[in-house]
N, C-alpha and C positions, 0 to 999 in steps of 0.2 A: 574569240571567240567564250564566252562563256564558260565555264562548268556543268557540266551536264552536259552543253550541246553536241551531240551527233551528228552533226554535220558534215564534222573530214571525214566520216570513215566510206566507204563503200557499202552498197547493195548486202555486195556480199560478206564484209567481216560483219553488218548489223543479221543478215539472215544465221550466219555461224555463234553470235549474243544471243539471238533469239534461244537457239535451241541449248547451247549450252545451260540458259537460265532455265527452258523446263524439266531437265534435267538433274538441277537443284533441288526445283521445287518439289518433282518427285524425290528426290532426296528426303523429304521435310523439310527445310528452307524458308523461310522468310520469304517471299514476293520480295522485299526491299533485299534484301543480304542475296538472293538465289543473283535478284540483275546486277547490283555491287561487284558478284566474284566473278559473271559473264563477263562485263565489258571488262574487269584486269586479266582476265585468261585471254581475250583477245588482240591487251595493248601489250601481255608480256611474249604472244605471237608473233602478233605481225608488228609487232615497237610501235603501236598507237596509230593515229586516222591517220589514214592519207588518200589523195584522190590517187587511181591505175593510169597509166597512163604513160608513153613509151619518155625513156627516159626519166622517169620520178622513182626514186628507191628510197 
């Protein structure tokens, strides 16, 4: 998986990052910086990209 590839994230994680990114943009951050911080936040909260499913953690 190349850097910047979001395919390992669940739809819920992608929606969460989108919402966080909008919040950062509303505070005056650039779009690029808001996106970077949003994904950093998702990674910190959820432990990185992962698929949901039984027996996965």
